[in-house]
C-alpha positions in Angstrom: -73.9 -50.5 39.6 -73.3 -50.5 35.8 -69.8 -48.8 36.6 -69.3 -52.0 39.0 -70.3 -54.4 36.5 -67.9 -53.0 34.0 -64.7 -52.6 36.3 -65.4 -56.5 37.2 -65.6 -57.5 33.5 -62.4 -55.8 33.0 -60.4 -57.2 35.9 -61.7 -60.8 36.2 -59.7 -62.6 34.0 -56.5 -61.4 35.6 -57.7 -61.9 39.1 -58.7 -65.5 38.3 -55.4 -66.1 36.9 -53.8 -64.6 40.0 -55.9 -66.8 42.6 -54.9 -69.8 41.0 -51.3 -68.7 42.0 -52.4 -68.0 45.3 -53.4 -71.6 46.2 -49.5 -72.4 45.1 -47.8 -69.4 47.2 -49.8 -70.3 50.2 -48.7 -73.7 50.2 -45.2 -72.7 50.0 -45.0 -69.8 52.3 -42.7 -70.5 55.4 -42.1 -67.9 58.4 -38.6 -68.2 58.2 -38.0 -67.7 54.5 -38.3 -63.9 53.3 -39.7 -63.4 49.6 -37.5 -61.8 47.0 -39.1 -58.5 46.2 -39.3 -56.8 43.1 -37.5 -53.3 42.5 -38.4 -50.9 39.6 -36.0 -49.3 37.5 -35.0 -46.1 39.5 -32.8 -43.4 40.8 -32.7 -41.3 43.9 -35.1 -38.6 44.7 -33.0 -36.0 43.6 -33.1 -37.0 39.9 -35.7 -36.7 37.5 -35.7 -40.7 36.9 -38.2 -42.9 38.4 -37.7 -43.6 42.3 -38.1 -46.9 43.4 -40.9 -47.7 45.5 -40.2 -48.4 49.2 -40.3 -52.0 50.3 -42.5 -52.9 52.9 -41.0 -55.3 55.4 -42.3 -58.9 55.6 -44.9 -59.6 58.1 -43.8 -62.4 60.4 -46.8 -64.3 60.5 -47.7 -65.8 57.1 -51.2 -67.2 58.1 -53.9 -65.2 56.5 -55.6 -62.9 59.1 -58.5 -60.2 58.8 -56.9 -57.8 56.6 -56.4 -54.0 57.5 -57.4 -51.5 54.6 -55.2 -48.4 54.9 -54.4 -45.3 52.8 -51.3 -46.2 51.1 -50.7 -43.2 48.5 -52.2 -39.9 47.5 -51.8 -37.4 44.8 -53.1 -33.9 44.1 -52.0 -31.3 41.6 -53.9 -28.2 40.6 -52.3 -26.7 37.7 -52.6 -23.1 35.9 -51.2 -22.2 32.6 -50.9 -19.1 30.4 -50.5 -19.8 26.9 -49.5 -17.5 23.8 -52.4 -15.2 22.4 -53.9 -14.5 25.8 -55.0 -18.1 26.6 -54.8 -20.6 29.1 -56.5 -20.9 32.5 -57.2 -23.6 34.9 -56.5 -27.2 34.0 -58.7 -30.1 35.7 -57.5 -31.2 39.0 -55.0 -34.1 38.6 -55.5 -36.7 41.6 -55.8 -40.0 43.0 -56.4 -41.8 46.0 -54.8 -45.3 46.8 -55.9 -48.0 49.2 -53.7 -51.1 50.2 -54.6 -54.2 52.0 -52.2 -57.2 53.3 -53.9 -60.7 54.1 -50.1 -62.2 54.7 -46.6 -61.4 54.1 -47.1 -63.2 50.8 -50.0 -61.7 49.1 -51.4 -57.9 49.0 -54.3 -56.1 47.1 -53.7 -52.2 46.3 -56.3 -50.2 44.4 -56.5 -46.4 43.5 -59.0 -44.1 41.8 -58.7 -40.6 40.5 -58.7 -38.2 37.5 -59.4 -40.2 34.4 -56.8 -37.9 32.9 -54.0 -39.8 34.4 -55.0 -43.1 32.3 -53.5 -42.1 29.0 -55.1 -44.5 26.6 -53.8 -45.3 23.2 -55.5 -43.7 20.4 -56.8 -47.3 19.6 -58.5 -47.8 22.7 -62.3 -48.4 22.8 -64.4 -45.4 22.3 -66.5 -45.0 25.1 -67.7 -42.4 27.5 -65.3 -42.2 30.6 -66.2 -39.9 33.5 -64.1 -37.4 35.3 -63.1 -40.2 37.8 -62.0 -43.7 36.9 -60.2 -46.7 38.4 -56.3 -45.8 38.1 -54.7 -49.0 39.5 -56.2 -52.1 40.7 -53.6 -54.7 41.4 -53.3 -57.9 43.6 -49.6 -59.3 44.1 -48.3 -62.7 45.2 -44.7 -62.5 46.5 -42.9 -65.3 45.9 -39.1 -66.7 46.3 -38.4 -65.9 42.8 -40.2 -62.7 42.4 -43.7 -60.7 42.6 -46.4 -62.2 40.2 -49.0 -59.6 39.7 -52.6 -59.5 38.1 -54.9 -56.4 37.3 -54.4 -52.8 36.0 -51.1 -51.2 36.2 -48.1 -49.7 34.8 -47.1 -51.3 31.7 -43.2 -51.6 32.1 -42.0 -49.6 29.3 -39.0 -47.5 29.8 -38.1 -45.5 32.9 -41.2 -43.1 32.7 -43.7 -45.7 32.0 -42.8 -47.0 35.2 -42.7 -43.7 37.3 -45.9 -43.0 39.3 -47.3 -39.7 39.3 -45.9 -38.7 42.8 -42.6 -39.3 41.5 -42.5 -37.3 38.4 -41.1 -34.2 38.1 -42.1 -33.2 34.6 -45.5 -34.0 32.7 -45.8 -37.1 30.5 -43.7 -37.2 27.7 -44.8 -36.8 24.3 -45.0 -40.5 23.4 -47.6 -41.1 26.0 -49.4 -37.7 25.3 -50.1 -38.7 21.9 -51.5 -42.3 22.6 -48.6 -44.2 20.9 -48.5 -46.8 23.7 -50.9 -47.3 26.5 -49.2 -46.1 29.9 -51.7 -48.4 32.1 -53.0 -51.5 30.9 -55.0 -54.7 32.3 -52.8 -57.8 32.5 -50.7 -60.3 34.3 -47.0 -60.2 34.8 -43.8 -61.1 37.0 -40.9 -58.6 38.1 -38.2 -59.6 39.9 -34.6 -57.9 40.9 -31.2 -59.7 42.0 -27.9 -58.2 42.7 -28.9 -55.0 40.8 -30.2 -56.6 37.6 -34.1 -56.2 37.3 -36.7 -57.7 35.1 -40.3 -57.2 34.5 -42.9 -59.1 32.2 -46.3 -58.5 31.3 -48.6 -59.8 29.4 -51.4 -57.2 28.7 -54.7 -56.3 26.7 -53.2 -53.7 25.0 -56.2 -51.4 24.8 -55.5 -49.1 27.7 -56.8 -48.9 31.3 -60.5 -48.8 31.9 -61.0 -51.5 29.3 -61.8 -55.0 28.6 -60.2 -57.1 26.0 -62.6 -56.2 23.2 -60.6 -57.4 20.2 -59.3 -60.8 21.7 -55.5 -59.8 21.2 -52.9 -59.5 23.5 -49.4 -57.6 23.9 -46.3 -58.8 25.5 -44.1 -56.2 27.0 -40.9 -56.8 28.8 -38.5 -54.8 30.7 -34.6 -55.6 31.7 -32.0 -53.6 33.2 -29.4 -52.8 35.9 -28.9 -50.6 38.8 -25.3 -49.6 38.8 -22.9 -47.3 40.4 -23.3 -43.7 40.7 -27.0 -44.2 41.1 -27.2 -45.1 37.8 -30.0 -47.2 35.8 -29.9 -48.3 32.4 -32.0 -51.2 30.5 -34.2 -52.0 27.4 -38.0 -52.3 27.0 -39.7 -54.3 24.1 -43.2 -55.0 23.2 -45.0 -56.7 20.5 -48.8 -57.2 19.9 -51.9 -57.0 17.9 -54.9 -54.7 17.7 -58.0 -55.9 15.6 -61.4 -55.0 14.9 -63.8 -53.6 16.3 -61.0 -51.2 17.4 -59.8 -50.9 14.2 -60.8 -51.9 10.5 -57.8 -53.8 9.6 -55.7 -55.9 12.1 -52.5 -54.1 13.3 -49.4 -55.6 14.6 -47.3 -53.4 16.9 -43.7 -53.9 17.9 -41.0 -51.9 19.1 -38.3 -51.4 21.7 -37.1 -48.5 24.2 -33.7 -47.8 25.8 -33.2 -45.8 28.8 -30.3 -44.5 30.8 -29.9 -42.1 34.0 -27.8 -41.5 37.2 -27.5 -38.9 39.8 -23.9 -37.7 40.7 -23.5 -35.3 43.2 -26.8 -33.8 43.1 -26.8 -33.5 39.3 -29.2 -35.9 37.8 -29.7 -37.2 34.1 -32.3 -39.1 32.4 -32.3 -40.1 28.5 -34.7 -42.5 26.9 -35.8 -43.2 23.3 -38.6 -45.3 22.1 -39.1 -46.8 18.6 -42.6 -48.2 17.6 -43.7 -49.8 14.2 -47.4 -50.3 13.4 -47.8 -52.9 10.6 -51.1 -53.1 8.6 -51.7 -54.6 5.0 -51.6 -51.4 3.1 -48.7 -49.6 4.8 -46.1 -49.7 8.0 -45.9 -46.5 10.0 -42.5 -46.1 12.2 -42.7 -43.7 15.2 -40.0 -42.6 17.2 -39.9 -40.2 20.4 -37.1 -39.4 22.8 -36.4 -37.1 25.7 -33.6 -36.1 27.7 -34.1 -34.7 31.4 -31.6 -32.6 33.5 -32.0 -31.6 37.2 -29.7 -29.9 39.6 -29.8 -28.5 42.9 -29.8 -24.7 43.5 -30.3 -24.4 47.0 -31.6 -27.3 49.8 -34.7 -26.5 48.7 -34.8 -25.3 45.1 -34.0 -27.5 42.0 -33.3 -26.3 38.2 -35.2 -28.8 36.0 -35.2 -29.0 31.9 -36.2 -31.2 29.4 -36.0 -31.5 25.6 -38.1 -34.1 23.7 -39.1 -34.8 20.2 -42.2 -37.0 18.8 -42.2 -38.1 15.0 -45.4 -39.9 14.4 -44.2 -41.3 11.0 -40.4 -41.3 10.2 -41.0 -43.1 6.6 -42.2 -39.8 5.3 -42.5 -36.0 5.8 -43.9 -35.9 9.0 -45.3 -33.4 11.7 -42.3 -33.6 14.0 -43.2 -32.0 17.4 -40.6 -30.6 19.6 -41.0 -29.5 23.4 -38.7 -27.9 25.6 -39.1 -27.4 29.3 -36.9 -24.6 31.5 -37.7 -23.8 35.0 -37.6 -25.4 38.6 -39.1 -26.8 41.6 -39.5 -25.6 45.1 -40.0 -28.3 47.7 -40.5 -28.9 51.4 -38.3 -30.7 53.8 -39.9 -33.9 53.4 -40.9 -33.4 49.7 -44.8 -33.7 50.5 -45.1 -30.3 49.3 -43.7 -28.9 45.8 -44.4 -26.1 43.7 -43.2 -26.1 40.0 -42.8 -23.4 37.6 -41.8 -24.1 33.8 -41.6 -22.0 30.6 -42.5 -24.5 27.8 -41.6 -24.0 24.2 -44.1 -26.1 21.7 -42.5 -26.5 17.9 -44.1 -28.2 15.0 -42.1 -28.9 11.9 -45.0 -28.2 9.4 -48.2 -27.0 10.9 -49.0 -24.6 13.9 -49.5 -26.2 17.2 -49.9 -24.9 20.7 -48.0 -22.0 21.4 -45.5 -21.3 24.2 -46.5 -21.6 27.6 -46.0 -20.8 31.2 -47.2 -23.5 33.7 -47.5 -23.2 37.4 -48.4 -26.5 39.5 -48.4 -27.4 42.9 -48.3 -30.9 44.3 -49.1 -32.9 47.3 -48.2 -36.2 48.1 -46.7 -38.5 50.8 -43.4 -37.6 52.3 -40.3 -39.2 50.5 
């Protein structure tokens, strides 16, 4: 019961705002008019970049009916790794289960629960004990003539990887999210839309990360703009601005930054590149953080793909920093429908000043819906 109360406290404000919009959407719904659905920035499944989620066909009957709850998504990925120095072992299972329900063609609700390690909360997130299982996504979406209006806990529109679900990832989350420089998921309200290849996603969110209420009474505003072009290409920008205050930190901090991304897939060759710059401004100092990565994928056979990545994370560009560099080289074997995948990577870790994790060998098996 305490867990249920905490989840409701976290999500009640976004859902109250959405329910106000539902009454407007219900009055405007018409059986002869199909809503304009949003499209996420994406490249085809053959490339490393995010793949656009399938869009469900509109329901012919716009009247509210008894909803049917169905399993909409699942993800299971056990992983083992060997680390230099005779270290390593089995990682905690990464998993989630997602369910969805439709009341009508213009509104749906979806929720997923799974391993809390998938949340990737920012470093300033409230200090609280999170168990091994957490709410991953909890989202209500209103489909309107101009786009999708959504509220709840979901992925923040930051770059390509920030909008890529775990089932569509070819590689682990990059160093930006791994180091907690920006929230991967958060609680808020937003709108996304697409027209003639141009897409937009705007979100107002707490900025404190998933599975958390608005502790400091401050907000973030994050936007994403881009274009889906020829040669299965996608490119665009993201921008954010927000504040973090007590009791999360001692002095109020202003956070702002931008992200640029680009990806394509030509004759099976897939490439994705993106860079993020974030500035953390407080009274005594300003810290600039920069992270970037380039991913490459190319099919070797109909079931085997080569995958590589090179990435860097610089936590403070204004002074001599402990720059972290990581390189992946390996491949992926997949079933015909991509529901079963086996990943094998050799990983090189390097720090500019201090010693860090040793080089690794990672083996992972993934089970997810067919693509």
